[in-house]
DOFI-880279 format. One record per atom (N, C-alpha, C, CB): x, y, z. Coordinates in pm, whole numbers, plus 32768, in hexadecimal, padded with zeros to 4 digits. Glycine has a CB too. Example, Ala and Ser with C-alpha at 12.3 -4.5 7.8 and 13.67 -1.06 7.14 Angstrom:
! DOFI-880279
85277DC7830C/84CE7E3E830C/85287EB6830C/846B7E418389/85057F1F82C4/85577F9682CA/850A80038313/85807FC4823C/
//
This chain:
! DOFI-880279
50C8ED785ADF/5149EDAD5A7B/51A7EE015ABF/511AEE0759FC/5236EDAF5A91/52A4EE1C5ADA/52CFEEA55A44/5364ED9D5B17/5301EF265A60/5361EF5359DE/53DBEF4159DF/5362EFD359BE/53F1EF5159A4/549EEF37598A/550DEFC6598B/54AFEEED58DA/5538EFF459FA/556DF08B5A2F/5604F09159C2/559CF08C5B0B/5615F028599F/56B6F036596A/56D1F01358D5/571AEFCD59C0/5728F04958B6/573FF0025804/577FEF9857E8/578CF05357A2/5776EF565785/57B6EEF35792/5845EF055773/577DEE9A5751/5884EEA65798/5915EE815780/595DEE3A5751/593FEE7557B8/59FEEE3F571E/59FFEDE556C2/59E4EDD25642/59D6EDAC56E2/59C4EE325602/598EEE2E553D/5A00EE725551/58E5EE8454D5/59FEEE6A54B2/5A3DEEC35439/5A1EEF3E5470/59FFEEB1539A/5A60EFB05440/5A42F0375412/59C7F06F53C7/5AA0F05253C9/59A8F024535E/593FF04A531E/58D0F017532F/5950F04852B9/58BCEF79537A/5858EF3453BB/5816EF7B540E/587FEECE53F6/5893EFC3548D/5887F0175506/5820F07654BE/591FF0605547/5828F09F5458/582BF14C543E/5781F11353E7/58E9F1B253B5/5786F0C35398/56D4F068538D/567FF04F53D3/56C4EFF35373/569EF011543A/5673F028549B/564CF05B5500/5680F01654A4/56B2F0AA5515/5666F1255581/5607F1A7553A/56F2F17F55DC/5615F18F54A9/55D5F1EE5463/5511F1B15420/5659F20F53DB/5534F12C5418/54AEF0C553BD/54A6F07B542A/54CFF0585319/54E4F047548B/54BCEFC95506/5489F0005546/5516EF79555B/5407EFD455A5/53C5EFEB5602/53ADEF71566B/535CF01F55CC/539BEFAA56B3/539BEF3F575A/5336EF69575D/53FCEF4F57F7/52C8EEF1576E/5246EEE8578E/5213EEB757E9/5214EEC3574B/5273EEB05858/528BEE8658CA/5260EDD158D6/523BEEEE5929/5271ED7F5934/5280ED00590C/5271EC8A5993/5310ED0158C2/5221EC405983/5224EBB15A18/5288EB845A34/51E0EB215A0A/52AEEB7D5A99/5315EB345AD4/52DFEAAC5AC7/5339EB5E5B65/5335EA2C5AAC/5317E9A25A7E/5304E9625B1E/53A2E9555A11/52AEE9625B17/5275E8FD5B89/5285E8605BAC/51F8E9025B79/5329E8685BE3/5361E8085C12/5314E78F5C28/5395E8305C74/52DAE7AA5CB3/528CE7325CC9/521BE6E95C98/5271E7395D1D/51EBE7235C23/518FE6EF5BBB/51DCE6B25B70/5140E74A5B71/522CE6D75B2F/529BE6A05ADC/52E7E6125B1C/530AE71D5ACE/52FCE6285BB5/5323E57F5BBD/52D5E5565BEE/5391E5445BFE/5269E58A5C19/51E2E5385C25/51A9E4D85BCD/5182E5875C2C/51D8E5195B52/5192E4E15ACA/51F7E4745A8F/5176E5645A4F/526BE4365AC9/52D4E4085A9F/535BE4465A49/52A1E3B85A6D/5371E4BF5A66/53C2E50859FE/543DE4F95A2D/53A3E59B59E6/54B0E4B45A35/5548E4BB5A8A/5545E52F5AB9/55D8E4AB5A3B/559DE5435B0B/55BEE5BC5B76/55F4E60F5B04/5638E59D5C06/5692E6045ABA/56EAE6185A7B/5668E66259E7/5759E5815A71/5634E64A59C2/55E4E6605957/55B1E6DC59BE/5578E5DA5916/5543E69659FE/551CE7385A5C/557AE7AC5A7B/54F5E71B5AF5/560FE7935A9A/567CE8185A8F/5651E86D5A07/5735E7DC5A7C/5681E7E259A7/5687E8295951/5642E8935929/568BE7F45917/55DEE87D5931/551FE89C58FF/5521E9775947/5465E7E659B1/5558E94159CE/554DE9835A30/55ECEA2D5A03/5564E8F55AC6/5660E9B259CE/56C2EA0A5970/5683EA6D5923/570CE9B7590B/563EEA3858C8/562CEA3B5860/55A6EAD45875/560CE9975827/5545EAA058C5/54D6EB1858EB/551CEB975936/5459EAD75959/556EEB875972/55CFEC0359C0/55D9EC15595C/5650EC045A1F/5617EC23591C/5669EC895891/5628EC625818/5722EC69586F/55DEEC7157FC/5594EC56576D/54C6EC985793/55A9EB665745/54DDEC5657EA/5431EC3557EB/53FDECA957E9/53EDEBE5586B/53A5ECBB5774/5317ED54576B/5368EDAD570B/52EDEDCF582B/5406ED9556F0/5424EDE25645/53F8ED9E55F6/54B3EDF85607/539AEE3455A9/5358EE565525/53AEEE5C54F0/530AEEBD550A/53CAEE1A544C/5429EE3653E8/53EAEE625395/5474EDDB53BA/543DEEB75323/5400EEA152BC/53EAEE525246/5408EEDB52A8/53A6EE2651F0/538AEDCA51B9/53FEEDA85129/52FBEDE551A4/53FDED0A50FF/54BCED1750A9/5433ECE45027/5596EC6350ED/546BECC24FCD/5432ECC04F63/5440EC3C4F44/545CED194F0B/5428EBCB4F87/5458EB2D4F9D/5411EB1A5001/54F4EB044FBA/53C3EAA44FFF/5365EA9E5045/52FBEA83507C/5360EAB65043/52B8EADE5024/5249EB2E502F/5278EBB25084/51D2EADA5071/52D3EBCD50AA/52E2EC4B5108/5323EC1951A2/523DEC97511D/5332EBA451AC/5367EB455221/530EEB7E52CA/543BEB625228/5335EB63534A/5311EB7453C0/52F0EBF3539B/536AEB575430/5258EC4553AE/524CECB753D8/52A2ECE05478/51B6ECC053D5/529EEC9E54FF/52CCECB65549/52ECEC285580/528FED105580/5392EC3255C1/53B3EBC055E9/537FEBA3569B/5452EBBE55C7/538FEB1956B5/534BEB025733/534BEA59577D/52B1EB325710/538FEA2C57C2/539EE98857DB/5303E96A57CD/53E8E9525888/52FCE8FF5780/5282E8B857AE/528CE82F5775/51FCE8FF5780/520FE7E15784/51DDE7585775/5298E70F5743/513AE75156DD/52C3E6CF57E7/5320E65B57C0/52FBE5F05799/5366E6355812/5343E5805741/52EDE50E56E5/53C4E4EF56C8/5244E5615621/537EE47356A3/53E7E40A56AF/53E5E3F45603/53B9E3715721/5460E3D155A8/5470E3785535/547EE30E550F/54A4E386550B/5453E2BE549D/5474E24054C4/54FBE1EC5505/545BE2135464/5558E225551F/55E8E216552E/55D8E21955CA/564FE29054E2/5576E25F55F8/5569E245569C/55BBE2F856BC/55E5E18456EA/55D3E3495685/5613E3C256B1/5584E3FE56B6/5690E40E564B/55A5E4A9572D/553BE4C6571D/557FE56556E8/54D4E4A857A0/54F1E5A956A6/54E5E61E5662/5468E665569D/54DEE60455CC/5473E70756CA/5427E77156DE/53EEE7A1567E/545DE7C45710/536DE7FD565F/5334E84955E6/539CE8B8561D/5275E86E55D6/538BE9105594/53FEE99755BF/53A8E9FE55B3/5490E9BA5555/5326EA1355A8/52DAEA57559B/523FEA885508/5339EA9855BD/5206EADF554D/5191EACC54BD/51B8EB34545C/50D8EAEC54E1/514EEB0B53F4/518DEAE25349/512AEB825328/513FEA0452D7/5185EB8D529B/5111EC1C523F/50B8EBDD5270/50F9EC3E517B/50B5EB5651F9/5023EB0D51D1/5057EA7B51B1/4FC8EB5B5138/4FD5EA4C5195/4FFEE9BE51B5/504DE992514C/4F8BE95C51CA/5091E93551A1/5116E8DA512F/510BE833513C/51DDE904516E/513EE80E5112/5137E7705103/51B5E734516B/5156E73E504B/51C3E77551E4/525CE74D523B/524BE7B55295/5305E75651E4/5284E7AB5329/528AE7EE5379/5323E8495352/5273E79A53F4/533BE89153CF/53B8E8CD53ED/53E1E8865443/53BDE94D5413/5491E870547D/5477E82954E5/5529E8555523/543EE77354BB/552BE835559A/55D0E82E55E9/55DAE78955CD/55DCE86556C3/5645E768558B/567AE6C15581/56D4E69055FA/56E0E6A854F2/56F1E63E5618/5747E60D5675/57E1E64E569B/5753E58F5649/5823E66E5655/587DE6D6563F/5855E7575639/58B8E6C255DB/580FE7735673/57ECE842563F/57D9E84B55CA/586DE8C5564A/57C8E7D6554F/57D7E81654E5/5703E84B54AD/5846E7945473/5733E8CC547B/56D3E8FA542F/5668E89153B9/5725E95F53EC/562EE87353D9/55EFE827533D/5540E8135345/5640E7645327/551BE7D652B6/547DE79F5286/5481E71C52C5/545AE78D51CF/5415E6E652F7/5405E6605316/5393E6395309/5429E63F5384/5356E5D252E6/52CAE59F52BE/52F2E5315306/5293E58C521A/52F6E4B65309/5313E43A5341/53D4E403535F/52C0E3D952CF/53DFE46C5300/5470E47B5316/548BE51A52E7/54CAE40252B7/5502E51152E8/5558E59252F7/558AE5C05289/55C5E5865349/55A0E663524B/5626E68C5239/5639E6E15234/5660E67451F4/56E5E6F5527C/572FE77852A6/5728E7E45247/57BFE76152BE/56F6E8575254/573BE8B151E1/5787E9195201/56E2E8EB518C/57B5E90552B1/57FFE97A52DE/5836E8E2535C/578DEA36531C/58D8E9205399/592FE8BE540C/58FAE904547D/59EDE8BD540B/58C8E990547C/589AE9AA54E2/57E7EA2654ED/5929E9DE551B/57C5EA4C5531/5745EA8F5537/5791EB33550E/56E8EA7855E9/5815EB5C5532/582EEBBF5530/5856EB9B545E/58A2EBED55BD/5883EB615424/589AEB1C5397/5822EB72534D/5884EA595393/57CAEB14537E/5714EB70535B/5706EC0D5353/5699EB5553EC/570CEC1B53D6/56FDECD0542C/5761ED0953A9/5765ECF25511/57BCECE5538A/5836ED0D5348/57F4ED3552B1/58B2EC8A5349/57D2ECB65277/57A9ECD751E1/5720ECEB51D9/57CBEC68517B/56E9ED045234/5643ED74525B/5675EDFD5214/5618EDA3533C/56D7EE26524E/56F9EE8A5257/5762EEC551D5/5722EE8452D5/5786EE7A5199/5808EE455121/5785EE74508B/5849ED415132/5724EE0950A7/56BAEE28503E/568EEEAD505A/563FEDC7503C/5657EEEE5099/5620EF5F50D6/567CEFC650BA/5605EF4F5165/56C2EFCC50A8/5739F01950B6/5763F0024FD1/57CBEFAF515C/5794EFB24FC7/5797EF844F46/573DEFA74EEE/5798EF114F43/568CEF984EF6/562DEFE54EAF/560DF0834E94/55D4EFBD4EDD/5658F0AC4F1C/5665F12C4F26/5690F1904ED7/5696F1364F70/5733F1174EE8/57A3F16A4E7F/57ACF14E4E0A/5827F1614E99/5771F0E24DCA/5784F0A34D79/575FF1174CA7/571FF0174DBC/57C0F11D4C7B/5787F1644C11/573DF0F94BDC/57E7F1A94BB0/5746F05A4BA2/56F1F0444B54/56F3EF904B80/5717F0844AB5/567AEF784BAD/5661EEDA4BFB/563AEE664BAF/55ECEEDC4C63/56ABEE324B86/5653EDAA4B11/5638ED324B7D/56D8ED534A6E/55DDECD24B72/55BAEC704BB3/55A1EC074B57/5557EC8C4C02/55EFEB8A4B8A/55F8EAE54B78/55C6EA9E4B97/563EEAAA4B91/557EEA514B5D/5550E9DC4BA5/5567E9274B44/549CEA0B4BC1/556CE8D94BA7/5597E84C4B81/5613E8324B1C/5520E80D4B42/5623E7FD4AB3/569EE7EA4A82/56C5E8794A48/56A0E7744A1B/56B2E8D34A3A/56D6E9824A35/5758E98B4AB8/561FE9FF4A6E/5721E9484B2F/5782E9604B98/57DCE8F44BAB/5745E97B4C12/57C1E88A4B48/5846E8284B47/58CCE8884AD1/5806E7634AF0/5888E8B34A92/58EAE8F54A32/5928E93E4A57/58C9E92C49D5/590EE98D4ABE/5906EA2B4ADD/59D9EA1D4AF7/5876EA634BA4/59F6EAA94A9F/5AB8EAAA4AA3/5AAEEAE44B1F/5B2CEB174A22/5AFEEAC84B64/5AFBEB064BFC/5BB7EAF14BD3/5A90EA8E4CAB/5C18EB244B84/5C7FEB034B82/5CA8EB7E4BA4/5CA9EAC34B1B/5D1CEB8C4C08/5D21EC244C12/5CC6EC634C8F/5CEAEC614B81/5C74EBE14CAD/5C29EC114D3D/5C8BEBD04DC4/5B6DEBC24D45/5C67EBFA4E3D/5C98EBE54EA4/5C0AEBD44EDB/5CFCEC474ED8/5C00EB714F63/5BB0EB634FC5/5BAEEBB65025/5BBBEB024FF0/5B36EC06504A/5B1DEC3E50C8/5B36EBEA5129/5AA5EC6B50D7/5B72EC015163/5B74EB9F51F9/5B1CEBA05288/5BF8EBB45235/5B02EC1C5270/5A9AEC5B52D7/5A08EC0F52DC/5A7EECFD52AC/59F5EC0B5288/5958EBBE526A/5982EB0252B2/5929EBBD5174/5A15EAEA52C7/5A1AEA4752C5/59C1E9CA526B/59F9EA29534B/59BDEA01520A/5963E9B051AA/5970E91C51A9/597BE9DA5121/58EDE8DF51B3/58FFE85651A2/58CBE8325123/58C4E80A520A/5839E84750FF/5817E8415094/57ECE888504C/57EDE80A508D/57DFE91B5079/57D8E996501B/5868E9F0507E/570DE9F7501B/5872EA1E4FE2/58FDEA674FE1/58F0EAF74FCD/595DEA334F71/5969EB474FDA/595AEBB54F8E/5A03EBC04F7B/58FDEC3A4FDA/59E9EC1B4F1D/5A7DEC304EA8/5A5CECAE4EAD/5A8CEBE54DF3/5B23ECE14EA3/5B34ED664E9E/5B7AED6F4E0A/5B8AEDA04F20/5B6DEDD74DAA/5BDFEDE44D4E/5C10EE614D37/5BC4EDB24CD7/5C3DEE9E4CC9/5C6AEF424CDA/5C07EFAE4CF4/5CAAEF764C5C/5B97EF3B4C94/5B1DEFDE4C95/5A94EFBE4C90/5B26F04F4C00/5A89EF2F4CDA/5A15EEED4CE3/5A20EE7B4D68/59FBEEAB4C4F/59C0EE644D7C/599AEDD24E12/5925ED814DC3/593BEE224EE4/592CED1C4DE9/58E8ECBF4DB9/58B3EC544E3C/5942EC814D49/5824EC4C4E26/57E1EBFC4EB3/57DBEB6E4E54/571DEC454F01/57E3EAFC4E85/57CBEA7B4E60/57A2EA3D4EA3/5814EA414E3E/56FBEA184EB8/568BE9C44EE4/5692E9544ED7/5625E9D84EB8/5699E8E84F00/56A2E84E4F13/5647E81E4F61/5719E81E4F49/561CE83C4FBD/55F6E7F35067/5561E7A75016/55C3E8985122/54DBE7DC4FF0/54A3E7B74FBB/54A9E71A4F33/5493E8254FB3/5517E7554EF0/5509E6EB4E9D/554DE67B4EC7/552BE70A4E24/55A1E6864EF5/55FAE6104F7E/5571E5CE4FCB/5676E6845023/5547E6325002/54C6E5E4505F/5488E57B5004/543CE6575091/5404E5C24FCB/53BFE57B4F8A/53DDE5284F22/537AE5B54F70/5465E5254EC1/547EE4E84E6B/544DE4FD4DD1/5465E48A4E9C/5452E5C14DBF/544DE5C04D4C/549BE6134D2D/53E9E5C74D1D/54F8E6114CD5/554FE6894CAE/5535E6EC4C84/5596E67C4C6A/54C3E7074C26/5495E75F4BF7/546BE7DA4C63/5439E7264BAE/5466E7BF4CC5/546AE7F64D2D/54B9E8704D6F/5477E7A44D5B/5541E84E4D3A/55A6E8914D5E/5584E9344D22/562BE8434D25/55C7E9834D6A/55C6E9F64D16/5664EA514D42/5526EA544D39/5664EAB54CDA/56E2EB1D4D32/569DEBA74CF6/57BBEB034CF5/56DEEBF14D0F/56E5EC784D14/5770ECAA4CEC/56C0ECA34D97/5790ED104C74/57D0ED5D4C56/57CBEDDF4C5C/57DFED434C0F/57FAEE504CD2/5813EE774D0B/5869EF094CCF/5832EE184D4B/5823EF564C3E/58B3EF834BFC/58DAF0334C15/58A5EF614B3F/5954F03C4C42/594FF0E54C59/597DF0E24D04/588BF13C4C36/59ACF0504D62/598CF0474DD1/5A22F0404E28/5928EFD54DD8/5A4FF09D4E66/5ACFF05F4E9F/5AC1F0554F41/5B56F0C04E74/5B3EF0024F9F/5AEEF0015024/5B86F0445083/5AA3EF39505C/5BC0F0944FF5/5C1CF0C85057/5BFFF10C50AB/5C6CF0FE5033/5C65F11E512C/5C34F14E51BA/5BBCF14C521C/5C3CF1B251B3/5BBEF0CC51FF/5B4EF07B5237/5B3BF028528C/5B25F04951FB/5BC7F01952B7/5C01EFA55314/5BF3EF2152EB/5BC6EFA55395/5BD5EF33524A/5BB0EE6C5200/5C2CEE3651FE/5B6DEE4E513C/
//
């Protein structure tokens, strides 16, 4: 196992603060290039996994209030192909059993997958930013309202704007004058069940001064 001697870079000030105070590097195993190549994994996929492992491998994240907490520790593993023939690899161990894997797609998107996948964020950084934002918003909120299914579709986001740092795909964050809203549609999209859509309205939270 290897330890991580340096801090993460390329994140917003909020994400850097949360990862410094709540994220823990547990150590990581380098990707076994020869084993992956001998198993038929294309060289470019192996390199993407190596890059992911060097940047994120061993990072233990605080849980999120969706996807049963998300992956507990990031780490590259188990390369596989989708029906389209595109390769992806697992992105980390989970807090609890869920009916999908967390994966990194061919374009670097952070996704959930069964035999198909749904991108949650367009980059791994986006997922880490969203985890940090969920942790901060839950701590700072005056009141939190949880929405499910049709309530999410009826959510009025007029006057809100997206938070670009999370690089949202199926999942997005929105900021207003005095609240921030998380919208999680990934599980609903992947499993074809609109009732699995979820949202959280965090009242009394502003993002001023956090480089967002």
